[in-house]
Backbone as JSON Lines, residues from 0, in Angstrom:
{"i":0,"aa":"M","n":[9.89,8.49,222.92],"ca":[9.69,8.24,224.51],"c":[8.45,9.57,224.5]}
{"i":1,"aa":"R","n":[7.99,8.69,226.06],"ca":[6.21,9.5,226.21],"c":[6.71,10.54,226.63]}
{"i":2,"aa":"T","n":[5.97,11.67,226.5],"ca":[5.98,12.8,227.14],"c":[4.59,12.98,227.05]}
{"i":3,"aa":"T","n":[4.47,14.19,228.19],"ca":[2.49,15.12,228.2],"c":[3.33,16.47,227.76]}
{"i":4,"aa":"L","n":[2.42,16.97,227.0],"ca":[1.93,18.08,226.49],"c":[0.36,18.56,226.65]}
{"i":5,"aa":"N","n":[1.06,20.18,226.89],"ca":[-0.5,20.81,226.88],"c":[-0.37,21.66,225.9]}
{"i":6,"aa":"I","n":[-0.81,21.26,224.4],"ca":[-1.32,21.94,223.18],"c":[-2.59,22.36,223.25]}
{"i":7,"aa":"A","n":[-2.85,23.68,222.41],"ca":[-4.12,23.85,221.9],"c":[-4.69,22.9,221.1]}
{"i":8,"aa":"E","n":[-5.75,22.73,221.28],"ca":[-6.42,21.32,220.38],"c":[-6.61,22.31,218.98]}
{"i":9,"aa":"D","n":[-7.42,23.8,219.57],"ca":[-7.58,24.49,218.19],"c":[-6.61,24.5,216.88]}
{"i":10,"aa":"K","n":[-5.19,24.84,217.08],"ca":[-4.12,24.72,217.0],"c":[-3.98,23.13,216.24]}
{"i":11,"aa":"L","n":[-3.62,22.19,216.65],"ca":[-3.82,20.53,216.31],"c":[-4.77,20.52,215.35]}
{"i":12,"aa":"R","n":[-5.79,21.03,215.63],"ca":[-7.11,20.29,214.48],"c":[-6.45,21.35,213.06]}
{"i":13,"aa":"E","n":[-6.06,22.9,213.33],"ca":[-6.12,23.68,212.14],"c":[-4.77,23.07,210.86]}
{"i":14,"aa":"I","n":[-3.81,22.88,212.15],"ca":[-2.55,22.12,211.01],"c":[-2.94,20.53,210.21]}
{"i":15,"aa":"A","n":[-3.78,19.79,211.18],"ca":[-3.86,18.1,210.54],"c":[-4.64,19.17,209.17]}
{"i":16,"aa":"R","n":[-5.77,19.74,209.6],"ca":[-6.81,20.09,208.17],"c":[-5.81,20.6,206.75]}
{"i":17,"aa":"L","n":[-4.97,21.26,207.64],"ca":[-4.07,22.56,206.64],"c":[-3.13,21.62,205.92]}
{"i":18,"aa":"S","n":[-2.29,20.5,206.71],"ca":[-1.22,19.65,206.45],"c":[-2.0,17.76,205.87]}
{"i":19,"aa":"G","n":[-2.97,17.52,206.36],"ca":[-3.21,16.41,205.79],"c":[-3.02,15.19,206.95]}
{"i":20,"aa":"V","n":[-1.98,15.52,207.21],"ca":[-1.57,14.97,208.71],"c":[-2.29,14.91,209.95]}
{"i":21,"aa":"K","n":[-2.86,13.54,210.52],"ca":[-3.73,13.37,211.08],"c":[-3.43,13.42,212.42]}
{"i":22,"aa":"S","n":[-2.35,12.16,212.59],"ca":[-1.69,11.63,213.96],"c":[-1.38,12.82,214.72]}
{"i":23,"aa":"K","n":[-1.33,13.17,216.12],"ca":[-0.59,14.23,217.13],"c":[1.16,13.85,216.48]}
{"i":24,"aa":"T","n":[1.08,12.84,216.97],"ca":[2.47,12.41,217.09],"c":[2.9,13.54,216.18]}
{"i":25,"aa":"E","n":[2.43,12.62,214.7],"ca":[2.9,12.66,213.17],"c":[3.24,14.62,213.0]}
{"i":26,"aa":"I","n":[2.61,15.25,213.36],"ca":[2.52,16.86,213.55],"c":[3.17,17.09,214.29]}
{"i":27,"aa":"I","n":[4.05,16.84,215.86],"ca":[4.91,17.24,216.47],"c":[5.87,16.72,215.58]}
{"i":28,"aa":"D","n":[5.98,15.61,215.35],"ca":[7.19,15.28,214.61],"c":[7.78,16.37,213.42]}
{"i":29,"aa":"K","n":[6.58,16.18,212.54],"ca":[7.15,17.12,211.32],"c":[7.24,18.32,211.68]}
{"i":30,"aa":"A","n":[7.15,18.99,212.85],"ca":[6.74,20.01,213.61],"c":[8.9,20.49,214.6]}
{"i":31,"aa":"L","n":[8.85,19.55,214.69],"ca":[10.34,19.57,214.83],"c":[11.57,19.59,214.38]}
{"i":32,"aa":"R","n":[11.25,18.36,213.32],"ca":[11.81,18.42,212.14],"c":[12.11,19.33,211.07]}
{"i":33,"aa":"E","n":[10.81,20.09,211.12],"ca":[10.46,21.6,210.2],"c":[11.89,22.7,210.59]}
{"i":34,"aa":"M","n":[11.89,22.51,212.62],"ca":[12.17,23.9,212.91],"c":[13.39,23.3,212.92]}
{"i":35,"aa":"L","n":[14.19,22.1,213.12],"ca":[15.65,21.53,213.05],"c":[16.02,22.15,212.11]}
{"i":36,"aa":"D","n":[15.4,21.84,210.55],"ca":[16.18,22.53,209.4],"c":[15.44,23.95,209.36]}
{"i":37,"aa":"R","n":[14.98,25.05,209.98],"ca":[15.11,25.63,210.03],"c":[16.59,26.88,210.62]}
{"i":38,"aa":"L","n":[16.45,26.08,211.93],"ca":[17.73,26.22,212.75],"c":[19.13,26.15,212.03]}
{"i":39,"aa":"R","n":[19.28,25.33,210.97],"ca":[20.69,24.53,210.55],"c":[20.43,25.06,209.71]}
{"i":40,"aa":"R","n":[19.26,25.72,209.05],"ca":[19.68,26.57,207.88],"c":[20.52,28.6,208.32]}
{"i":41,"aa":"Q","n":[20.29,28.69,209.67],"ca":[20.15,29.64,210.08],"c":[21.59,30.16,210.16]}
{"i":42,"aa":"K","n":[21.95,28.46,210.54],"ca":[23.91,28.83,211.28],"c":[24.29,29.05,210.13]}
{"i":43,"aa":"L","n":[24.25,28.11,209.1],"ca":[25.05,28.01,208.06],"c":[24.72,29.37,207.14]}
{"i":44,"aa":"K","n":[23.97,30.06,207.34],"ca":[24.05,31.65,206.69],"c":[24.43,32.41,207.56]}
{"i":45,"aa":"G","n":[24.62,31.69,208.91],"ca":[25.24,32.96,209.7],"c":[26.77,32.78,209.56]}
{"i":46,"aa":"A","n":[27.4,31.25,208.92],"ca":[29.02,31.42,208.93],"c":[29.08,31.82,207.5]}
{"i":47,"aa":"W","n":[28.12,31.57,206.59],"ca":[28.6,32.71,205.31],"c":[29.75,33.2,204.97]}
{"i":48,"aa":"G","n":[30.56,33.42,204.95],"ca":[31.58,34.45,204.6],"c":[33.01,34.24,205.82]}
{"i":49,"aa":"K","n":[32.74,33.5,206.79],"ca":[33.26,33.25,207.61],"c":[34.75,31.64,207.81]}
{"i":50,"aa":"I","n":[33.79,31.12,206.61],"ca":[34.29,30.31,206.81],"c":[36.04,29.94,205.15]}
{"i":51,"aa":"A","n":[37.13,29.96,206.08],"ca":[37.92,30.07,205.46],"c":[37.69,28.42,203.97]}
{"i":52,"aa":"V","n":[37.79,28.52,203.34],"ca":[38.19,27.3,201.98],"c":[39.19,27.65,200.58]}
{"i":53,"aa":"D","n":[40.28,26.69,200.97],"ca":[41.07,26.66,199.52],"c":[40.94,26.08,198.64]}
{"i":54,"aa":"V","n":[40.2,26.4,197.66],"ca":[40.21,25.27,196.84],"c":[40.82,25.63,195.25]}
{"i":55,"aa":"D","n":[41.32,24.99,194.58],"ca":[41.64,25.85,193.33],"c":[41.09,24.73,192.32]}
{"i":56,"aa":"V","n":[40.16,26.31,191.69],"ca":[38.87,25.2,191.08],"c":[39.27,25.22,189.72]}
{"i":57,"aa":"R","n":[40.72,25.6,189.16],"ca":[41.06,24.83,187.51],"c":[41.56,23.6,187.93]}
{"i":58,"aa":"E","n":[41.4,23.27,188.74],"ca":[42.38,21.82,189.48],"c":[41.05,20.62,189.84]}
{"i":59,"aa":"L","n":[40.16,21.09,190.07],"ca":[38.58,20.11,190.65],"c":[38.38,19.78,189.24]}
{"i":60,"aa":"R","n":[38.23,20.92,188.08],"ca":[37.37,21.35,186.88],"c":[38.48,19.84,186.02]}
{"i":61,"aa":"R","n":[39.84,20.12,185.86],"ca":[40.53,19.13,185.13],"c":[40.22,18.06,185.66]}
{"i":62,"aa":"R","n":[39.93,17.79,186.79],"ca":[39.89,16.59,187.79],"c":[37.79,15.55,187.51]}
{"i":63,"aa":"E","n":[37.48,16.78,186.81],"ca":[36.29,16.24,186.34],"c":[35.71,16.07,185.06]}
{"i":64,"aa":"L","n":[37.18,16.92,184.0],"ca":[37.36,16.52,183.11],"c":[37.95,14.57,183.37]}
{"i":65,"aa":"G","n":[38.26,14.98,183.53],"ca":[39.22,13.22,183.77],"c":[40.52,13.38,182.8]}
{"i":66,"aa":"E","n":[41.39,15.05,183.23],"ca":[42.62,14.73,182.64],"c":[43.77,14.59,183.77]}
């Protein structure tokens, strides 16, 4: 999808220099992926202790051992 963005050129240059990524499209794509990853991790951290899991650890171990 084509979109027009106003992005500070100095920031793009510094990101390109530090990351080795030269294409503006690659820089934006990588930034979006990293933000999504961070938001997904935050969401998972927020769910810690709130998800009920009914697991029989002994049964899982027996299955792993092929018993």
